[in-house]
C-alpha positions as CSV (number, residue, x, y, z in Angstrom):
1,M,77.1,135.5,87.7
2,G,79.7,132.7,87.6
3,R,79.2,131.7,91.2
4,T,79.6,128.0,90.7
5,T,82.6,128.6,88.4
6,A,84.3,130.6,91.0
7,L,83.6,128.0,93.7
8,T,85.2,125.3,91.6
9,H,88.4,127.3,91.1
10,V,88.6,128.5,94.7
11,A,88.1,124.9,96.0
12,W,90.9,123.7,93.6
13,I,93.2,126.5,94.9
14,L,92.6,125.7,98.5
15,A,93.2,121.9,98.0
16,Q,96.4,122.8,96.2
17,R,97.5,124.7,99.3
18,G,96.9,121.6,101.6
19,R,93.4,122.3,102.8
20,K,90.8,119.6,103.1
21,V,87.8,121.1,101.4
22,V,84.2,120.0,101.2
23,A,82.1,121.7,98.5
24,V,78.3,121.4,98.9
25,D,75.8,122.1,96.1
26,L,72.7,123.8,97.7
27,D,71.6,125.3,94.4
28,L,68.9,122.6,94.4
29,E,66.8,124.0,91.5
30,A,69.8,124.4,89.2
31,P,72.5,122.0,90.4
32,G,75.7,122.0,88.5
33,L,78.6,121.7,90.9
34,S,79.1,117.9,90.5
35,T,79.2,118.2,86.7
36,A,82.1,120.6,86.9
37,F,84.3,117.9,88.5
38,H,85.1,114.3,87.9
39,L,84.2,112.6,91.2
40,Q,85.9,109.4,92.4
41,P,83.9,107.5,93.4
42,K,80.7,108.9,92.0
43,P,78.3,109.0,94.9
44,R,75.1,107.0,94.8
45,Y,73.0,109.9,96.3
46,G,73.0,113.6,96.7
47,I,72.2,115.9,99.6
48,V,68.6,116.1,98.4
49,D,68.2,112.4,99.0
50,Y,69.9,112.7,102.4
51,F,67.7,115.6,103.5
52,Y,64.5,114.0,102.1
53,E,64.9,110.7,103.9
54,R,65.5,112.4,107.2
55,S,62.6,114.8,106.7
56,Y,60.0,111.9,106.3
57,L,61.6,109.1,108.2
58,P,59.2,107.4,110.6
59,E,60.1,107.8,114.3
60,G,62.4,105.1,115.6
61,L,63.9,104.1,112.3
62,E,67.5,104.8,111.3
63,P,68.2,106.4,107.9
64,S,69.6,104.1,105.3
65,I,71.5,106.9,103.4
66,S,74.7,107.7,105.3
67,V,76.8,110.8,104.9
68,A,79.5,108.6,103.4
69,E,77.3,107.9,100.4
70,I,76.6,111.4,99.3
71,F,80.1,112.7,98.4
72,G,82.8,112.0,95.9
73,E,86.5,113.0,95.8
74,V,88.2,115.1,93.2
75,R,91.7,113.8,92.5
76,I,94.0,116.8,92.0
77,P,97.5,115.9,90.8
78,N,100.3,117.1,93.2
79,A,97.8,118.7,95.6
80,T,98.7,118.3,99.3
81,G,95.1,118.8,100.3
82,R,91.9,117.0,99.4
83,L,88.7,118.1,97.7
84,F,85.3,116.4,98.3
85,V,82.1,117.4,96.6
86,V,78.5,116.8,97.9
87,P,76.2,117.1,94.8
88,A,72.6,118.3,95.1
89,G,71.5,115.0,93.4
90,F,70.9,113.6,90.0
91,L,68.3,115.1,87.8
92,S,65.1,112.9,87.4
93,L,61.4,113.2,88.1
94,D,62.1,111.7,91.5
95,Y,64.7,114.4,92.2
96,I,62.3,117.2,91.1
97,T,59.5,115.8,93.4
98,K,61.9,115.6,96.4
99,V,63.1,119.2,95.9
100,D,59.4,120.4,95.7
101,D,58.5,118.6,98.9
102,L,61.6,119.6,100.9
103,R,61.6,122.5,103.3
104,A,64.8,124.1,104.6
105,T,63.2,124.9,107.9
106,T,62.3,121.3,108.7
107,I,63.1,120.2,112.3
108,I,63.3,116.4,112.8
109,D,62.2,114.5,115.9
110,S,65.6,115.0,117.6
111,G,65.0,118.8,117.4
112,E,67.8,119.4,115.0
113,S,67.7,121.1,111.6
114,L,68.6,119.3,108.4
115,W,71.8,121.4,108.0
116,S,72.9,120.9,111.6
117,I,72.7,117.1,111.2
118,F,74.6,117.1,107.9
119,S,77.2,119.5,109.3
120,Q,77.8,117.4,112.3
121,E,78.1,114.1,110.4
122,I,80.4,115.5,107.7
123,Q,82.6,117.0,110.4
124,E,82.8,113.6,112.2
125,H,83.4,111.7,109.0
126,L,85.9,113.9,107.2
127,K,87.0,116.6,109.6
128,P,87.3,119.2,106.8
129,D,89.1,122.5,107.1
130,I,86.7,124.4,105.0
131,L,83.1,123.9,103.8
132,L,82.2,125.8,100.6
133,V,78.5,126.1,100.0
134,D,77.1,126.9,96.6
135,S,73.8,128.7,97.5
136,R,71.0,129.5,95.1
137,T,70.4,133.1,94.0
138,G,68.3,135.2,96.4
139,I,67.2,134.6,100.0
140,N,64.0,132.5,99.5
141,Q,64.0,129.0,101.0
142,W,67.3,127.3,100.3
143,G,69.2,130.6,99.5
144,A,68.3,132.0,102.9
145,F,69.0,128.6,104.5
146,S,72.6,128.6,103.1
147,L,73.3,132.1,104.5
148,L,71.5,131.8,107.8
149,Q,72.5,128.3,108.9
150,A,75.7,127.5,107.0
151,A,77.7,130.6,106.7
152,D,80.6,132.0,108.6
153,E,81.5,134.1,105.6
154,V,79.2,135.2,102.7
155,I,80.6,136.0,99.3
156,V,78.0,137.8,97.2
157,F,78.4,137.7,93.4
158,L,76.8,140.6,91.4
159,F,77.0,142.3,88.0
160,P,78.0,146.0,88.4
161,N,74.8,147.8,87.6
162,E,72.1,149.8,89.4
163,Q,69.5,147.0,89.3
164,N,71.9,144.5,91.1
165,Q,72.9,147.1,93.6
166,Q,69.3,147.7,94.6
167,G,68.7,144.0,94.9
168,I,71.7,143.5,97.1
169,D,70.7,146.5,99.3
170,S,67.3,144.8,99.8
171,L,69.0,141.5,100.6
172,L,71.3,143.1,103.2
173,Q,68.3,144.8,104.9
174,S,66.7,141.3,105.1
175,L,69.8,139.8,106.6
176,Q,70.3,142.1,109.6
177,V,70.7,139.0,111.8
178,L,74.0,138.3,110.0
179,K,75.8,141.1,111.8
180,N,78.6,138.9,112.9
181,I,79.2,137.3,109.5
182,S,81.8,138.6,107.1
183,I,80.2,139.7,103.9
184,N,82.3,140.3,100.7
185,F,81.3,141.1,97.1
186,V,82.7,139.8,93.9
187,F,81.8,141.8,90.7
188,T,81.5,139.4,87.8
189,P,81.6,139.2,84.8
190,V,82.9,142.8,84.4
191,P,83.0,143.6,80.7
192,D,85.0,146.9,81.1
193,I,88.0,146.8,83.3
194,T,89.4,150.1,82.1
195,D,89.6,153.1,84.4
196,S,86.1,154.2,83.6
197,G,84.6,150.8,84.1
198,M,86.4,150.2,87.4
199,A,85.3,153.6,88.6
200,K,81.7,152.4,88.4
201,V,82.6,149.2,90.2
202,R,84.3,151.1,93.0
203,K,81.3,153.4,93.4
204,I,78.9,150.5,93.8
205,W,81.3,148.6,96.1
206,K,81.7,151.6,98.5
207,S,78.0,152.1,98.6
208,L,77.4,148.5,99.6
209,S,80.1,148.5,102.2
210,A,78.7,151.7,103.7
211,N,75.3,149.9,103.7
212,I,76.7,147.0,105.7
213,K,78.3,149.3,108.2
214,S,75.0,151.2,108.6
215,I,73.1,148.0,109.2
216,H,75.6,146.8,111.8
217,E,75.5,150.1,113.7
218,H,71.7,150.2,113.6
219,S,71.5,146.6,114.8
220,D,73.9,147.3,117.7
221,E,71.8,150.3,118.8
222,N,68.7,148.2,119.1
223,D,70.0,144.9,120.5
224,G,69.5,145.9,124.2
225,S,73.1,145.3,125.2
226,N,75.0,147.4,127.7
227,E,77.6,150.0,126.7
228,D,80.6,147.8,127.1
229,E,79.0,145.0,125.0
230,T,78.0,147.6,122.4
231,N,81.5,148.9,122.1
232,E,82.8,145.4,121.7
233,T,80.3,144.6,119.0
234,E,81.1,147.8,117.1
235,T,84.7,146.8,117.0
236,D,83.9,143.3,115.8
237,T,81.6,144.4,113.0
238,D,83.6,147.3,111.7
239,T,83.4,147.6,107.9
240,S,87.1,146.8,107.5
241,D,86.6,143.5,109.4
242,S,83.5,142.5,107.5
243,Q,85.3,143.3,104.2
244,S,88.5,141.4,105.3
245,D,90.6,144.5,105.0
246,I,90.2,144.6,101.2
247,S,91.5,147.9,99.7
248,E,90.1,147.2,96.3
249,P,86.9,145.5,95.1
250,L,87.2,141.9,93.9
251,V,86.7,141.7,90.2
252,V,86.5,138.8,87.7
253,P,86.4,140.2,84.1
254,Y,84.5,138.6,81.3
255,L,86.7,135.6,80.3
256,P,85.7,133.9,77.0
257,P,87.8,130.7,77.9
258,I,85.7,130.4,81.1
259,A,82.5,130.9,79.2
260,L,83.4,128.3,76.6
261,A,85.1,125.8,78.9
262,E,83.7,122.2,79.1
263,N,85.6,121.3,82.3
264,Y,86.7,123.2,85.4
265,P,88.9,124.5,86.7
266,V,90.7,126.2,83.8
267,P,94.3,126.2,85.1
268,A,95.4,129.2,83.0
269,L,92.8,131.4,84.6
270,V,93.1,130.3,88.2
271,D,94.9,133.6,89.2
272,Y,91.7,135.5,88.7
273,Y,90.2,133.6,91.6
274,T,93.2,133.6,93.9
275,K,92.1,136.7,95.8
276,I,88.8,135.1,96.6
277,A,90.6,132.1,97.9
278,N,92.8,134.4,100.0
279,L,89.7,135.7,101.7
280,I,89.1,132.2,103.0
281,D,92.6,131.1,103.5
282,E,95.4,133.7,103.7
283,E,98.2,131.1,103.9
284,A,99.2,131.4,100.2
285,D,102.1,129.4,99.0
286,D,105.0,131.8,98.5
287,L,107.9,129.5,97.6
288,K,110.8,131.4,96.1
289,R,112.1,130.4,92.8
290,K,115.9,130.5,92.2
291,T,117.9,131.1,89.0
292,V,119.4,127.9,87.6
293,L,122.9,127.7,86.3
294,S,122.6,127.1,82.6
295,S,125.8,125.2,82.2
296,M,128.9,123.8,84.0
297,D,132.2,122.4,83.1
298,S,132.5,119.5,85.6
299,R,129.2,117.7,85.1
300,W,130.8,114.4,84.2
301,E,132.9,114.6,87.4
302,I,129.7,115.1,89.4
303,I,128.0,112.1,87.6
304,E,130.9,109.8,88.5
305,S,130.6,110.8,92.2
306,L,127.0,109.7,92.4
307,Q,125.9,106.5,94.0
308,F,122.4,104.9,94.0
309,P,122.3,102.0,96.4
310,E,119.6,99.3,96.2
311,V,116.8,100.0,98.6
312,N,114.2,97.7,100.1
313,A,111.4,98.8,102.5
314,A,111.4,95.5,104.3
315,D,115.1,95.7,105.2
316,Q,115.3,97.0,108.7
317,N,118.9,98.1,108.2
318,Q,118.1,100.5,105.4
319,N,118.9,104.2,105.6
320,L,115.4,105.6,105.6
321,S,116.6,109.1,104.6
322,L,117.5,107.5,101.2
323,L,114.6,105.2,101.0
324,F,111.6,107.2,102.1
325,Q,110.1,109.8,99.7
326,R,107.3,111.9,101.2
327,T,104.8,112.1,98.4
328,T,101.7,114.3,98.1
329,D,99.8,111.5,99.9
330,F,101.8,111.8,103.1
331,S,99.8,114.8,104.5
332,R,96.6,112.9,103.9
333,F,98.1,109.8,105.5
334,L,98.7,111.8,108.7
335,D,95.0,112.7,109.0
336,D,93.4,110.8,111.9
337,T,90.4,110.1,109.7
338,T,92.5,108.2,107.1
339,C,92.3,104.6,108.1
340,L,92.8,102.7,104.8
341,I,96.0,103.1,102.9
342,R,95.6,101.4,99.5
343,G,98.1,101.0,96.7
344,R,99.7,98.6,94.3
345,K,102.8,96.6,95.3
346,G,105.8,98.8,95.7
347,T,104.0,102.1,96.2
348,G,105.3,102.6,99.8
349,K,102.7,101.0,102.1
350,T,105.3,99.0,104.0
351,A,107.7,102.0,104.0
352,L,105.1,104.0,105.9
353,Y,104.5,101.2,108.3
354,W,108.2,101.0,109.2
355,L,108.6,104.7,109.2
356,L,106.2,105.2,112.1
357,L,107.4,102.2,114.1
358,K,111.2,101.9,113.7
359,H,112.1,105.5,112.6
360,E,110.0,107.6,114.9
361,P,112.4,110.6,114.9
362,V,112.5,110.7,111.1
363,A,108.7,110.4,111.0
364,K,108.2,113.3,113.4
365,K,110.5,115.5,111.5
366,L,108.7,114.7,108.2
367,A,105.3,115.3,109.9
368,S,106.2,118.8,111.2
369,G,104.5,118.4,114.5
370,R,101.5,116.4,113.5
371,L,102.8,113.2,115.2
372,D,103.6,114.9,118.5
373,S,100.5,113.6,120.3
374,K,100.4,110.2,118.6
375,R,101.6,106.8,119.8
376,C,102.0,104.1,117.1
377,F,101.7,100.4,117.8
378,S,102.0,97.4,115.4
379,A,98.6,95.7,115.6
380,H,99.9,93.3,113.0
381,G,103.0,93.2,110.9
382,R,106.6,92.3,110.8
383,F,107.7,94.9,113.3
384,C,106.4,92.6,116.1
385,E,108.1,89.2,115.8
386,S,105.5,87.6,118.0
387,R,102.4,87.3,115.8
388,P,100.3,84.6,114.2
389,S,101.4,83.0,110.9
390,R,99.4,81.6,108.0
391,D,99.0,78.3,109.7
392,E,97.7,79.9,112.9
393,F,95.2,81.9,110.9
394,R,93.9,78.8,109.2
395,V,93.3,77.2,112.6
396,I,91.7,80.4,113.9
397,H,89.3,80.5,110.9
398,R,88.2,76.9,111.5
399,E,87.7,77.4,115.2
400,L,85.7,80.6,114.6
401,Q,83.4,78.7,112.2
402,K,83.0,75.8,114.6
403,K,82.3,77.8,117.7
404,D,80.2,80.5,116.0
405,G,82.7,83.2,116.6
406,S,83.4,86.2,114.5
407,W,86.5,87.8,112.9
408,E,85.3,91.2,114.3
409,A,85.6,89.7,117.8
410,F,89.0,88.2,116.9
411,W,90.4,91.6,115.9
412,R,89.1,93.1,119.1
413,G,90.8,90.5,121.2
414,Y,94.0,90.7,119.1
415,L,94.1,94.5,119.7
416,F,93.6,93.9,123.4
417,L,96.5,91.5,123.5
418,R,98.8,93.9,121.5
419,S,97.9,96.7,123.9
420,Y,98.8,94.6,126.9
421,H,102.0,93.5,125.2
422,E,102.9,97.2,124.7
423,Q,102.1,97.8,128.4
424,Y,99.4,100.3,127.5
425,F,96.8,98.3,129.3
426,S,97.2,96.7,132.8
427,V,94.5,94.8,134.7
428,P,93.3,96.8,137.7
429,H,94.7,95.6,141.0
430,K,91.9,96.6,143.3
431,G,88.2,97.3,143.4
432,K,85.4,95.9,141.3
433,D,87.5,96.1,138.1
434,K,90.0,93.7,139.6
435,E,87.4,91.0,140.0
436,K,85.7,91.9,136.7
437,F,88.9,91.4,134.7
438,S,90.3,88.5,136.8
439,D,89.6,85.9,134.1
440,L,91.3,88.1,131.4
441,K,94.3,88.5,133.7
442,Q,94.5,84.7,134.2
443,I,94.5,84.2,130.4
444,I,97.2,86.8,129.8
445,D,99.5,85.7,132.7
446,A,99.5,82.1,131.2
447,L,101.0,83.3,127.9
448,P,104.6,82.7,127.0
449,P,106.6,86.0,127.1
450,N,108.5,85.7,123.9
451,R,107.6,84.4,120.4
452,W,104.1,83.4,119.3
453,Q,103.1,79.9,120.5
454,S,100.0,77.8,120.5
455,E,98.9,79.3,123.9
456,H,98.6,82.7,122.1
457,T,96.4,81.2,119.4
458,Q,94.2,79.4,121.9
459,A,93.8,82.6,124.0
460,L,92.7,84.5,120.9
461,I,90.2,81.9,120.0
462,Q,88.9,82.0,123.6
463,L,88.6,85.8,123.6
464,S,86.8,85.6,120.2
465,T,84.2,82.9,121.0
466,E,83.2,83.2,124.7
467,S,80.5,85.8,125.0
468,S,81.4,86.9,128.6
469,L,85.0,87.4,127.6
470,Q,84.0,89.4,124.4
471,L,82.1,91.9,126.5
472,K,85.0,92.3,128.9
473,V,87.4,92.8,126.1
474,K,85.1,95.6,124.8
475,D,85.2,97.2,128.3
476,A,89.0,96.9,128.3
477,I,89.3,98.7,125.0
478,D,87.1,101.5,126.4
479,I,89.6,101.8,129.2
480,I,92.5,102.0,126.7
481,D,90.6,104.8,124.8
482,E,89.9,106.7,128.1
483,K,93.6,106.4,129.1
484,A,94.7,107.9,125.8
485,K,92.2,110.7,126.1
486,N,93.4,111.5,129.7
487,S,96.9,111.7,128.4
488,S,95.9,113.9,125.4
489,Q,97.1,111.2,123.1
490,I,95.8,109.4,120.1
491,I,96.9,105.8,119.5
492,W,97.5,104.6,116.0
493,F,97.2,100.8,115.5
494,L,99.0,99.8,112.3
495,Y,98.2,96.7,110.2
496,D,100.6,95.5,107.5
497,D,101.4,92.2,105.7
498,L,97.7,91.3,105.6
499,D,98.2,89.9,102.1
500,E,101.1,87.7,103.1
501,D,99.8,86.3,106.4
502,F,96.2,85.6,105.4
503,P,95.8,82.7,103.0
504,E,93.4,83.4,100.1
505,E,92.0,79.8,100.0
506,G,88.8,79.0,101.8
507,E,87.8,82.7,102.0
508,V,90.1,83.1,105.0
509,R,91.5,86.4,103.8
510,H,88.1,87.7,102.8
511,K,86.5,86.8,106.1
512,A,89.4,88.1,108.1
513,L,89.7,91.4,106.4
514,T,85.9,92.0,106.4
515,G,86.0,91.4,110.1
516,L,88.8,93.9,110.5
517,F,86.9,96.6,108.7
518,Q,83.7,95.8,110.7
519,F,85.8,96.2,113.9
520,V,87.0,99.6,112.8
521,Q,83.3,100.6,112.1
522,S,82.3,99.3,115.5
523,C,85.0,101.5,117.2
524,D,83.7,104.5,115.3
525,A,80.1,103.7,116.4
526,R,81.3,103.5,120.0
527,R,83.1,106.9,119.5
528,L,86.5,105.6,120.5
529,T,88.1,108.8,119.2
530,A,91.5,108.2,120.8
531,I,91.9,104.8,119.0
532,R,92.7,105.2,115.3
533,F,93.6,102.7,112.6
534,K,96.0,102.6,109.7
535,I,95.4,99.5,107.5
536,F,97.9,99.0,104.7
537,L,96.3,96.9,101.9
538,R,97.0,96.1,98.3
539,E,94.6,97.8,95.9
540,D,93.5,94.6,94.2
541,I,92.6,92.9,97.5
542,W,90.5,95.9,98.5
543,N,88.6,96.0,95.2
544,R,87.7,92.3,95.7
545,L,86.3,92.8,99.2
546,N,82.5,93.1,99.3
547,F,80.8,93.8,102.7
548,D,78.0,95.9,104.1
549,N,78.7,99.6,104.6
550,K,81.9,99.5,102.6
551,S,81.1,103.1,101.7
552,H,81.9,104.0,105.3
553,F,85.5,104.2,104.2
554,N,84.8,106.7,101.3
555,G,87.0,109.7,101.9
556,R,88.8,108.0,104.8
557,D,91.1,106.1,102.4
558,I,94.0,107.2,100.3
559,F,95.3,105.5,97.1
560,L,99.1,105.7,97.1
561,Q,100.6,106.6,93.8
562,W,103.8,108.2,92.6
563,T,103.7,111.3,90.5
564,R,106.5,112.9,88.4
565,I,107.4,115.3,91.2
566,D,107.8,112.4,93.6
567,F,110.4,110.7,91.4
568,L,112.2,114.0,90.9
569,R,112.4,114.6,94.6
570,L,113.7,111.1,95.2
571,A,116.3,111.6,92.5
572,L,117.5,114.9,94.0
573,R,117.6,113.4,97.5
574,Q,119.8,110.6,96.4
575,A,121.9,112.8,94.1
576,I,122.8,115.3,96.8
577,Q,124.5,112.4,98.7
578,S,127.4,113.4,96.5
579,E,129.1,116.2,98.4
580,K,130.2,117.8,95.1
581,F,126.7,118.0,93.7
582,K,125.3,119.2,97.0
583,N,127.7,122.1,97.1
584,L,126.7,123.0,93.5
585,V,123.0,123.0,94.4
586,D,123.6,125.0,97.6
587,R,125.5,127.6,95.6
588,F,123.3,128.0,92.5
589,S,119.8,126.6,93.4
590,P,119.5,126.2,97.1
591,I,116.5,124.2,98.4
592,E,115.4,124.4,102.0
593,S,113.2,121.4,101.9
594,I,113.1,118.8,99.1
595,D,109.7,117.6,100.2
596,Q,108.2,121.0,100.1
597,A,109.8,122.2,96.9
598,N,107.7,122.4,93.8
599,E,108.4,120.6,90.6
600,E,110.0,123.6,88.9
601,T,112.4,124.2,91.8
602,V,113.5,120.6,91.9
603,E,113.9,120.4,88.2
604,R,116.1,123.5,88.2
605,A,118.4,121.9,90.8
606,L,118.6,118.7,88.8
607,E,119.3,120.6,85.6
608,L,122.7,121.3,87.2
609,L,123.3,117.5,86.8
610,W,121.6,116.6,83.5
611,G,121.4,119.9,81.7
612,S,118.5,121.9,80.4
613,R,118.1,120.0,77.1
614,R,116.7,116.5,77.4
615,R,115.4,114.3,74.7
616,S,112.0,112.5,75.1
617,G,110.1,110.0,73.1
618,N,109.6,106.2,72.6
619,N,113.2,105.5,71.3
620,P,114.8,103.1,73.9
621,S,118.1,104.8,73.4
622,C,116.8,108.1,74.7
């Protein structure tokens, strides 16, 4: 029926629109979703392995396969959203045996179903906007499982003939419990889309829609509710609601390019699946395209008026409106679950760090409200002049080894000191907490108020190595988290210059960074949801790191890279600093927002500057 093909195209469309999508392959007997996409990274396990381990795990043991190890990401160029895929598994005799032994109705020791555990963990780990589930055909076992436990909306695919209509009618009778779920139909592949062929499709569609309405009305009459409740239910389950106000049936014709394609999606045919995506997400992109002036007489005069000043992200005096280009990664960066920002040198990591700390009004404008409840502190980096240097970190490393301390405890103590410096934590002045934190207060009060000195280094070593102080620092961070929650805030702690300030020799950098990521994991384990991290790290350093549970950061990282549209937007942003060119753009190709304009719109504006005929090739003179 082309169900998996449709799901790949719909997922691609939704990610293009800015949605975070997780696609799950529950067609366990004929898995194919993961092969349609190129996953990065390719997961070690699938959902079958995840379910199987939890079905047969002895009581008291923790599962070894985490939710972070069963999905991969699909990198979609220029998409403002993200797409993750959870494969069923990887075909082998072991896979077949596991599928045969699994039961969708399994309830584990905690009293939860397999799906409820997965749904909860994927929500906590990725916080997706949409889960798309590729269910197997029919309602037996995993087909029914998908519909009954996973679905808010059901999209049924069928070929427009009498046999399929009878089968769907039987299915609807079996699923009367789904009266509050929206059910829609997609007819595919339709070989005849002429008037006569479509008349047959409409006849079947109207019959199925009437069947749904009849089932809902019958269910309402027998649910034992009072009259007021019945009237409310009838309104909620009206046929127009269950069919999402569709005036015409959804049809995908027989498409030879789809049938013969080796990879999905097929970009030229995406429009056939847009209406399905609109059922799920009605916020379609409706950017207006403007007509471009084909020629002008004063282009050279405009060129002479242009100025392209040198820019440097580390220079605090830079005009950030000229320096900062919001790439397609920016929306992902703003996600609270994104804690690792990777990239090669010069891809914008430090620019993001300075944007949030020094240019807050600009950052909030670019974020369109997504930073309104956030507070950003420099946990480490040049924004705070009082911080340890390379020499201090060498000393700290030796002392941690000598006194059996840990870098995880160091980062916890360091965050505590930074919170105190930002006046976000104050030692209680009365009650039991005053006595409890008295030794912490004594350490803090003894620190010099200005630049980093030896007293700061010794205090950090003390907080990182003395067990009683380590426990109190944990409690203090819990208080910081609680304070943020009570204020409806989320605190972002930003870490930059980790490659510069940590020496590579003697494994100082490796040990320190491993401890930092272990600290992040421990905060997640303690469910400190109001404390979030943004760690800016060079890609080559991240690749060389090797520590347990590194997969915990799968899907919570972004790899910064510039695309063609990013360079075009930056060129336009700098070019319109010329008043003459800006007036020309406003007259013939107005753009409301450079960051939201698509590539075609930006190119049309720039054509006013460089014309519509441009040479390309390997010739250096071009």
